[in-house]
C-alpha positions as CSV (number, residue, x, y, z in Angstrom):
1,X,107.6,204.6,226.2
2,X,108.6,201.0,226.9
3,X,107.0,199.9,230.2
4,X,109.6,199.5,232.8
5,X,110.2,200.5,236.4
6,X,112.3,203.6,236.9
7,X,113.1,205.5,240.1
8,X,112.0,209.1,240.3
9,X,114.8,211.5,240.1
10,X,116.1,212.5,243.5
11,X,115.4,216.2,243.9
12,X,117.2,216.5,247.2
13,X,119.5,219.1,245.7
14,X,116.6,221.5,245.6
15,X,115.5,221.4,249.3
16,X,112.7,223.9,248.6
17,X,111.0,221.4,246.4
18,X,111.9,218.2,248.3
19,X,109.6,217.2,251.2
20,X,112.4,215.1,252.8
21,X,115.8,214.8,251.2
22,X,116.6,211.6,253.2
23,X,113.8,209.6,251.7
24,X,113.6,208.2,248.1
25,X,110.6,208.9,246.0
26,X,108.2,206.0,245.5
27,X,108.9,204.4,242.1
28,X,106.0,204.4,239.7
29,X,105.8,202.1,236.7
30,X,105.8,204.3,233.6
31,X,102.4,203.0,232.4
32,X,100.8,204.0,235.8
33,X,102.3,207.4,235.8
34,X,101.3,208.0,232.2
35,X,97.8,206.8,232.9
36,X,97.5,209.2,235.9
37,X,98.8,212.2,233.8
38,X,96.4,211.4,231.0
39,X,93.6,212.4,233.3
40,X,95.0,216.0,233.6
41,X,93.4,218.3,231.1
42,X,94.5,221.7,232.3
43,X,97.6,222.9,230.3
44,X,98.7,224.9,233.4
45,X,98.5,221.8,235.6
46,X,100.4,219.8,233.0
47,X,103.1,222.4,232.8
48,X,103.5,222.3,236.6
49,X,103.7,218.5,236.6
50,X,106.4,218.5,234.0
51,X,108.7,220.4,236.3
52,X,108.6,217.9,239.2
53,X,111.4,215.6,237.9
54,X,112.8,214.0,234.7
55,X,110.5,211.0,234.9
56,X,107.4,213.2,235.2
57,X,108.6,215.5,232.5
58,X,109.0,212.5,230.1
59,X,105.6,211.0,231.1
60,X,103.9,214.4,230.6
61,X,105.6,214.8,227.3
62,X,104.4,211.5,225.9
63,X,100.8,211.8,227.2
64,X,100.1,215.3,226.1
65,X,97.7,215.5,223.1
66,X,96.5,219.1,223.4
67,X,98.8,222.1,223.2
68,X,98.1,225.7,224.1
69,X,100.5,228.4,223.0
70,X,99.5,231.9,224.2
71,X,102.1,233.7,222.0
72,X,103.2,232.1,218.7
73,X,106.6,233.8,219.1
74,X,107.3,232.5,222.6
75,X,108.5,229.2,221.2
76,X,109.3,227.9,217.7
77,X,107.6,225.1,215.8
78,X,110.8,223.1,215.9
79,X,111.0,223.3,219.7
80,X,107.4,222.2,220.0
81,X,107.9,219.3,217.6
82,X,110.9,218.0,219.6
83,X,109.2,218.1,222.9
84,X,105.7,216.8,222.2
85,X,105.4,213.8,219.8
86,X,101.7,213.0,220.1
87,X,99.8,216.3,219.7
88,X,96.4,216.1,218.2
89,X,94.9,219.5,219.1
90,X,96.7,222.9,219.0
91,X,95.5,226.3,220.2
92,X,97.7,229.1,218.9
93,X,97.5,232.8,219.6
94,X,99.3,235.5,217.6
95,X,99.1,239.3,217.7
96,X,98.9,241.3,220.9
97,X,95.3,242.1,222.0
98,X,95.6,245.7,221.1
99,X,95.5,244.7,217.5
100,X,91.7,244.6,218.0
101,X,91.9,248.4,218.3
102,X,94.1,248.8,215.2
103,X,97.2,249.6,217.3
104,X,99.3,246.8,215.8
105,X,100.5,247.7,212.3
106,X,99.3,245.7,209.3
107,X,101.6,242.9,208.2
108,X,103.2,242.7,211.7
109,X,103.4,238.9,211.6
110,X,101.9,235.9,213.3
111,X,101.7,233.9,210.1
112,X,100.6,230.3,210.8
113,X,102.2,228.7,207.7
114,X,105.5,227.7,209.2
115,X,103.6,226.0,212.0
116,X,101.5,224.1,209.6
117,X,104.5,222.8,207.6
118,X,106.1,221.5,210.8
119,X,102.8,220.0,212.0
120,X,102.5,218.1,208.7
121,X,105.9,216.5,209.3
122,X,105.5,215.5,212.9
123,X,101.7,215.5,213.6
124,X,100.0,214.0,210.5
125,X,97.4,212.8,212.9
126,X,96.5,216.4,213.9
127,X,92.7,216.7,214.4
128,X,92.1,220.2,215.8
129,X,93.5,223.7,215.2
130,X,92.2,226.8,217.0
131,X,93.8,230.1,216.0
132,X,93.3,233.6,217.5
133,X,94.7,236.8,216.0
134,X,96.8,234.8,213.5
135,X,97.4,235.5,209.8
136,X,96.7,232.7,207.4
137,X,96.4,232.7,203.6
138,X,94.1,230.6,201.4
139,X,97.2,228.6,200.5
140,X,97.7,227.8,204.2
141,X,94.1,226.6,204.5
142,X,94.5,224.5,201.4
143,X,97.7,223.0,202.9
144,X,95.8,222.3,206.1
145,X,92.9,220.7,204.3
146,X,95.1,218.3,202.3
147,X,97.9,217.5,204.8
148,X,95.9,216.0,207.7
149,X,93.6,213.1,206.7
150,X,91.9,212.9,210.1
151,X,91.4,216.6,210.6
152,X,88.2,217.4,212.4
153,X,88.0,220.9,213.9
154,X,89.0,224.4,212.8
155,X,88.3,227.6,214.8
156,X,89.4,231.0,213.6
157,X,88.9,234.0,215.9
158,X,90.0,237.5,214.9
159,X,92.3,236.1,212.2
160,X,93.1,237.7,208.8
161,X,94.7,237.1,205.4
162,X,92.3,234.5,203.9
163,X,89.1,234.4,201.9
164,X,86.1,232.2,201.4
165,X,88.2,230.3,198.8
166,X,90.2,228.9,201.7
167,X,86.9,227.8,203.3
168,X,86.1,226.0,200.1
169,X,89.3,223.9,200.5
170,X,88.3,223.0,204.1
171,X,84.8,222.0,203.1
172,X,86.0,220.0,200.1
173,X,88.8,218.0,201.6
174,X,88.1,217.6,205.3
175,X,85.8,214.6,205.1
176,X,85.6,214.1,208.9
177,X,85.0,217.7,209.9
178,X,83.1,218.1,213.1
179,X,83.7,221.8,213.7
180,X,84.0,224.9,211.5
181,X,83.9,228.0,213.6
182,X,84.6,231.4,211.9
183,X,84.3,234.4,214.2
184,X,85.1,238.1,213.7
185,X,87.8,237.5,211.1
186,X,89.2,239.9,208.5
187,X,88.1,237.7,205.7
188,X,87.6,238.5,202.0
189,X,84.1,237.3,201.4
190,X,83.7,236.2,197.7
191,X,80.3,234.7,198.2
192,X,78.7,231.8,199.9
193,X,79.6,229.1,197.4
194,X,82.0,227.5,199.9
195,X,79.0,226.0,201.7
196,X,78.1,223.9,198.7
197,X,81.6,222.3,198.7
198,X,80.7,219.9,201.6
199,X,80.4,216.3,200.3
200,X,76.9,214.9,200.0
201,X,78.1,212.2,202.4
202,X,79.2,214.8,205.1
203,X,77.2,214.1,208.2
204,X,79.8,214.6,211.0
205,X,79.4,218.4,211.7
206,X,78.7,219.2,215.3
207,X,79.6,223.0,215.1
208,X,79.0,225.3,212.2
209,X,79.4,229.1,212.8
210,X,79.6,231.5,209.9
211,X,77.7,234.4,211.5
212,X,80.4,237.0,210.8
213,X,80.4,236.4,207.0
214,X,78.4,238.9,205.0
215,X,77.5,237.3,201.6
216,X,74.4,235.2,200.7
217,X,74.8,231.5,201.0
218,X,73.1,228.7,199.2
219,X,70.2,227.9,201.6
220,X,69.5,224.6,199.7
221,X,73.1,223.4,200.5
222,X,72.8,224.6,204.1
223,X,69.5,222.9,204.7
224,X,70.7,219.6,203.3
225,X,73.9,219.8,205.4
226,X,71.9,220.5,208.6
227,X,69.5,217.7,207.8
228,X,72.4,215.2,207.3
229,X,74.3,216.2,210.5
230,X,72.2,214.6,213.2
231,X,74.8,215.5,215.9
232,X,74.9,219.2,215.1
233,X,74.9,221.0,218.4
234,X,75.9,224.6,217.4
235,X,74.6,226.5,214.4
236,X,75.3,230.2,213.9
237,X,74.2,231.6,210.6
238,X,74.7,235.0,209.1
239,X,72.3,237.9,208.2
240,X,71.4,236.4,204.8
241,X,69.2,233.7,206.5
242,X,65.6,234.9,206.7
243,X,63.1,233.9,209.4
244,X,61.2,231.4,207.3
245,X,64.6,229.8,206.4
246,X,65.5,229.8,210.0
247,X,62.3,228.0,210.8
248,X,63.2,225.3,208.3
249,X,66.6,224.8,209.8
250,X,65.1,224.5,213.3
251,X,62.7,221.8,212.1
252,X,65.8,219.8,210.9
253,X,67.8,220.4,214.1
254,X,65.7,220.7,217.2
255,X,68.6,219.2,219.2
256,X,70.7,222.4,219.0
257,X,72.2,223.8,222.2
258,X,73.5,227.0,220.6
259,X,71.8,229.0,217.9
260,X,72.9,232.1,216.1
261,X,69.9,233.4,214.1
262,X,69.9,235.3,210.8
263,X,68.1,238.6,210.2
264,X,64.7,239.4,211.8
265,X,63.8,242.0,209.2
266,X,61.3,239.8,207.3
267,X,57.6,240.5,207.6
268,X,55.9,237.2,208.5
269,X,52.4,236.0,207.6
270,X,50.4,234.7,210.5
271,X,51.1,231.1,209.4
272,X,54.9,231.7,209.1
273,X,54.8,233.3,212.6
274,X,53.0,230.4,214.1
275,X,55.4,227.9,212.4
276,X,58.5,229.8,213.7
277,X,57.1,229.9,217.2
278,X,56.4,226.2,217.1
279,X,59.9,225.5,215.8
280,X,61.5,227.4,218.7
281,X,59.2,225.7,221.2
282,X,60.6,222.3,220.1
283,X,64.2,223.4,220.8
284,X,64.1,222.0,224.3
285,X,67.9,221.9,224.8
286,X,68.7,225.4,223.6
287,X,71.2,227.1,226.0
288,X,72.7,229.9,223.9
289,X,71.0,232.4,221.6
290,X,72.7,235.0,219.5
291,X,72.3,237.0,216.3
292,X,68.8,238.6,216.3
293,X,69.8,241.3,213.7
294,X,67.0,243.8,213.2
295,X,64.8,242.1,215.9
296,X,61.9,244.2,217.2
297,X,59.1,243.7,219.7
298,X,57.0,242.3,216.9
299,X,59.3,239.3,216.5
300,X,60.4,238.6,220.1
301,X,57.4,236.5,221.2
302,X,58.4,233.7,218.9
303,X,61.5,233.2,221.1
304,X,59.8,233.1,224.5
305,X,59.1,229.3,224.4
306,X,62.9,228.6,224.0
307,X,64.0,231.2,226.6
308,X,63.3,229.1,229.7
309,X,66.4,226.9,229.2
310,X,68.7,229.7,228.0
311,X,71.9,230.3,230.1
312,X,73.6,232.7,227.6
313,X,71.8,235.5,225.6
314,X,74.1,237.3,223.2
315,X,72.4,240.5,222.0
316,X,75.6,242.3,221.1
317,X,74.3,242.7,217.5
318,X,70.7,243.5,218.4
319,X,69.8,247.1,218.9
320,X,67.0,246.3,221.4
321,X,65.3,249.0,223.5
322,X,64.7,248.6,227.2
323,X,61.2,247.3,226.9
324,X,62.2,244.7,224.4
325,X,65.1,243.5,226.6
326,X,62.7,243.4,229.5
327,X,60.3,241.0,227.7
328,X,63.2,238.7,226.8
329,X,64.9,238.4,230.2
330,X,61.5,238.0,231.9
331,X,61.2,234.7,230.1
332,X,64.9,233.7,230.8
333,X,65.1,233.0,234.5
334,X,68.2,230.8,234.1
335,X,70.5,233.3,232.4
336,X,74.1,233.1,233.5
337,X,75.6,235.2,230.8
338,X,74.2,238.3,229.1
339,X,75.7,240.5,226.3
340,X,73.8,243.6,225.2
341,X,74.2,247.0,223.5
342,X,73.9,250.2,225.4
343,X,70.6,250.9,223.5
344,X,68.9,249.0,226.3
345,X,69.8,252.0,228.6
346,X,69.6,251.9,232.4
347,X,66.0,251.0,232.4
348,X,66.7,247.8,230.6
349,X,69.5,246.9,233.0
350,X,67.1,247.5,235.9
351,X,65.0,244.7,234.5
352,X,68.0,242.5,234.3
353,X,68.6,243.1,238.0
354,X,65.1,242.1,238.9
355,X,64.8,239.1,236.5
356,X,68.2,237.4,236.4
357,X,69.3,236.4,239.9
358,X,71.6,233.7,238.6
359,X,73.6,236.1,236.3
360,X,77.3,235.6,236.5
361,X,78.6,237.6,233.4
362,X,77.4,240.9,232.0
363,X,78.8,242.7,228.9
364,X,77.5,246.1,227.8
365,X,78.9,247.3,224.4
366,X,78.5,250.7,222.8
367,X,76.2,250.7,219.8
368,X,78.0,253.8,218.6
369,X,81.3,254.5,220.4
370,X,81.6,257.9,218.7
371,X,78.2,259.2,219.8
372,X,78.8,261.9,222.5
373,X,75.2,262.3,223.5
374,X,75.0,261.5,227.2
375,X,71.2,261.1,227.0
376,X,71.7,257.7,225.4
377,X,73.6,254.7,226.6
378,X,74.0,253.5,230.1
379,X,75.3,255.1,233.3
380,X,76.2,254.0,236.8
381,X,72.5,253.6,237.6
382,X,72.1,250.6,235.4
383,X,75.3,248.9,236.8
384,X,74.0,249.5,240.3
385,X,70.7,248.0,239.5
386,X,72.3,244.8,238.2
387,X,74.6,244.5,241.2
388,X,71.6,244.8,243.6
389,X,69.8,241.9,241.9
390,X,72.6,239.7,240.6
391,X,74.8,238.9,243.6
392,X,76.6,236.1,241.7
393,X,78.0,238.5,239.1
394,X,81.8,237.9,238.8
395,X,82.6,239.0,235.2
396,X,81.7,242.4,233.8
397,X,82.7,244.5,230.7
398,X,80.8,247.8,231.0
399,X,81.1,250.7,228.5
400,X,79.5,253.9,229.8
401,X,80.0,257.6,229.6
402,X,79.8,258.5,233.2
403,X,80.5,256.8,236.6
404,X,81.1,257.7,240.2
405,X,83.4,256.4,242.9
406,X,80.5,255.8,245.2
407,X,78.7,253.7,242.6
408,X,81.6,251.4,242.0
409,X,82.2,251.0,245.7
410,X,78.6,249.9,246.2
411,X,78.7,247.6,243.2
412,X,81.7,245.6,244.5
413,X,80.2,245.5,247.9
414,X,77.1,243.9,246.4
415,X,79.2,241.5,244.2
416,X,82.5,240.9,246.0
417,X,83.4,237.8,243.9
418,X,84.5,239.6,240.7
419,X,87.3,237.8,238.9
420,X,87.0,240.0,235.8
421,X,86.2,243.7,236.2
422,X,86.6,245.8,233.0
423,X,85.1,249.3,233.2
424,X,85.4,251.5,230.2
425,X,84.4,255.1,230.7
426,X,84.4,256.1,227.1
427,X,85.6,259.7,227.3
428,X,89.3,259.5,228.2
429,X,90.2,261.2,231.5
430,X,86.6,261.5,232.7
431,X,86.4,262.2,236.4
432,X,83.6,261.3,238.9
433,X,80.9,263.4,237.2
434,X,79.3,264.3,240.6
435,X,82.4,265.2,242.6
436,X,84.8,266.0,239.8
437,X,87.4,263.9,241.7
438,X,89.6,261.3,240.0
439,X,88.3,257.7,239.9
440,X,91.0,256.4,242.1
441,X,88.8,255.4,245.0
442,X,86.5,253.4,242.6
443,X,89.3,251.1,241.5
444,X,90.7,251.1,245.0
445,X,87.4,249.7,246.2
446,X,87.6,247.0,243.4
447,X,91.0,245.7,244.4
448,X,90.4,245.9,248.1
449,X,87.0,244.1,248.0
450,X,87.5,241.6,245.2
451,X,90.3,239.5,246.4
452,X,90.0,236.9,243.6
453,X,90.3,239.5,240.9
454,X,92.3,238.1,237.9
455,X,91.6,240.7,235.2
456,X,91.2,244.4,235.5
457,X,90.7,247.2,232.9
458,X,90.8,250.7,234.3
459,X,89.6,254.0,232.8
460,X,88.6,257.5,233.6
461,X,90.7,260.2,235.3
462,X,93.3,258.2,237.3
463,X,96.3,259.3,239.3
464,X,99.1,257.1,240.6
465,X,97.0,256.4,243.6
466,X,95.0,253.9,241.6
467,X,98.1,251.9,240.8
468,X,99.3,252.1,244.4
469,X,96.1,250.4,245.4
470,X,96.5,247.8,242.6
471,X,100.0,247.0,243.7
472,X,99.1,246.7,247.4
473,X,95.9,244.7,247.1
474,X,95.6,242.9,243.7
475,X,97.6,239.8,244.7
476,X,95.8,237.5,242.3
477,X,95.7,239.9,239.3
478,X,96.9,238.3,236.0
479,X,95.9,240.8,233.4
480,X,95.8,244.6,233.6
481,X,94.7,247.0,230.8
482,X,95.4,250.7,231.2
483,X,94.5,253.6,228.8
484,X,94.8,257.3,229.3
485,X,95.7,257.0,233.0
486,X,98.4,257.6,235.6
487,X,100.5,260.6,236.7
488,X,104.1,259.4,236.7
489,X,106.4,256.4,236.5
490,X,105.5,255.5,240.1
491,X,102.1,254.1,239.0
492,X,103.5,251.4,236.8
493,X,106.3,250.7,239.3
494,X,103.8,249.9,242.0
495,X,102.0,247.4,239.8
496,X,105.2,245.6,238.7
497,X,106.5,245.4,242.2
498,X,103.2,244.5,243.9
499,X,101.3,242.0,241.7
500,X,103.1,238.6,242.0
501,X,100.8,236.8,239.6
502,X,100.8,239.5,236.8
503,X,101.1,237.8,233.4
504,X,99.9,240.5,230.9
505,X,100.3,244.2,231.2
506,X,98.7,246.4,228.4
507,X,99.2,250.2,228.5
508,X,98.4,252.8,225.9
509,X,98.4,256.7,225.9
510,X,99.8,257.0,229.5
511,X,102.7,259.0,231.0
512,X,104.8,256.1,232.0
513,X,108.4,256.3,230.8
514,X,111.9,254.8,231.0
515,X,112.0,254.4,234.7
516,X,108.7,252.6,234.7
517,X,109.8,250.3,231.9
518,X,113.1,249.4,233.5
519,X,111.6,248.8,236.9
520,X,110.2,245.5,235.6
521,X,113.5,244.0,234.5
522,X,113.2,241.1,236.9
523,X,109.4,240.8,236.5
524,X,109.1,240.4,232.7
525,X,110.5,236.9,232.6
526,X,107.7,235.6,234.8
527,X,105.1,237.4,232.6
528,X,103.7,236.5,229.2
529,X,103.9,240.0,227.7
530,X,104.1,243.8,228.1
531,X,102.6,246.2,225.6
532,X,103.2,250.0,225.8
533,X,102.1,252.4,223.1
534,X,102.0,256.2,223.1
535,X,103.9,256.3,226.4
536,X,107.1,258.2,227.3
537,X,109.6,255.4,226.5
538,X,112.7,256.0,224.5
539,X,114.8,253.7,222.3
540,X,117.8,253.9,224.7
541,X,115.7,252.4,227.5
542,X,114.5,249.6,225.3
543,X,118.0,248.8,224.3
544,X,119.1,248.7,227.9
545,X,116.2,246.4,228.7
546,X,117.2,244.1,225.8
547,X,120.8,244.1,226.9
548,X,120.0,243.2,230.6
549,X,117.4,240.5,229.7
550,X,118.7,238.6,226.7
551,X,116.0,235.9,227.1
552,X,113.3,238.5,226.4
553,X,112.3,239.7,223.0
554,X,112.1,243.5,223.0
555,X,110.3,244.7,219.8
556,X,109.8,248.4,218.9
557,X,107.4,249.6,216.2
558,X,108.0,253.0,214.9
559,X,105.3,255.3,213.7
560,X,105.9,257.1,210.4
561,X,107.4,260.6,211.0
562,X,108.0,260.1,214.7
563,X,111.1,261.2,216.7
564,X,114.0,258.7,216.1
565,X,114.6,258.6,219.9
566,X,111.1,257.7,220.8
567,X,109.8,254.1,221.0
568,X,106.2,254.5,219.8
569,X,105.1,251.0,220.4
570,X,106.9,248.5,222.6
571,X,106.2,244.8,222.8
572,X,108.1,242.7,225.3
573,X,107.6,239.0,225.8
574,X,109.6,236.0,227.0
575,X,110.7,233.4,224.4
576,X,112.7,230.3,224.3
577,X,113.1,230.6,220.6
578,X,115.1,233.9,220.5
579,X,114.3,236.8,218.2
580,X,111.7,236.0,215.5
581,X,112.9,235.4,212.0
582,X,109.9,237.0,210.2
583,X,109.9,240.5,211.6
584,X,109.0,243.1,208.9
585,X,111.3,246.2,208.5
586,X,109.2,248.4,210.7
587,X,109.6,246.1,213.7
588,X,113.0,246.6,215.4
589,X,114.1,243.6,217.5
590,X,116.6,244.8,220.0
């Protein structure tokens, strides 16, 4: 913008937003306003600022360099390009979250290529791209690697459609790369040769994560790369890296703050053991530790010297037993985040409760979600133990096979500051195993006690009473996930009518039908999305919703062989771009 004085647009016509319609707004020079807005980093704050008046909209438009798009179909690349001329960093999300559970059909969409083509035209200075649940091909990665000379950071989380050949293009052409983060993707792994494609002059990497890849990599190429990159902060390797190789990497990079180890399966000589222990002891800044595949009690002592500074311990790939976890957390007094498998059992969680008073986040995943033996895994006892000792806990994801109403009520009394409470009782429709009552009072206690709750996932035997509680008390709730729960349409109606900040509603295998779906007609435009699958929704109701709300995209995915009247999977989301142009034949856009 050219620097000049302009008066802020008079907003007196909107008395609700104008503090005093008889006074003019104080005029800011454009350069002052733009300087102030450049200090705002939250995309939510920036979006709010842009709504104040035309001058603020323009200033925000010209100063925004980072863009977050929570649904790639909520807007088009063309609209983005017209509004924001100076974007350097883009975060783009694609498929609905239930794609993680294979509920979204293959080839549904969310291909990134059209976005990249537009970015190449208007943002040749693009530096960062972060994709989640997007589809991208090797050709797209090659296009990305050759179209943006100053490109620095690529993060791919739960993406699909590409192979390690695409990574070769990134390593070969992105000479200024600072971040390559490949996590949990559906990637065709043709071997680790891509790691040898980095230039011998490449020394800019700060983040390298290939932990989820399966093939062997050239350790010689990796070691040379780590040695050159003196600013490397995050290194997460895959299972092909042995313990003696890990030791050599740590010698080259003692400055790491995050480390993902390789496999611990190797048998060490006394000298190798001592060298590895020494290497860990020199990692004075280590805050995050993950990996630890095949780790056992024989190996864990090499980690103890590095545990004192840890704030995040990710053991979601390590099948540790309770005594092994106890030894680790006993040496980790500063833990804020802990992810474990349920192989640690209740006894392991009891140790967490007694050893980790600063813990804020706990995730317990099932080692085998199809194992029905109740003698393994975790129960309400482990959760209770953690809540007694970790009063700062505010984020939980807890997979278990049994729970009681009384236990959940005690847990939230102990930890009333939960913002994220995701309880997954793994057997659908499981009641309180002691009283055989529904789990309504458990989740009622959660929403009554935890007034700052933002995300909730419910499970177990639930009636509409649970959803009445949610609608009445969960006034800050933004995301609700429901599976195998509810009695009638009234449950979903209570949520839609009672949760003013609700942005995402995900429902599967529940009895909610047409009346429930249509009760949210006025609500959906303020939400990001609604997902319903295996519910009692019909095509006629979906068509009626689409007719009444033309600014919403109402998509129906039909299962093969299903009743033509039934809407098997329904995805509703707001969009300023209209119906998408790349919908496959099995997606009906109404």
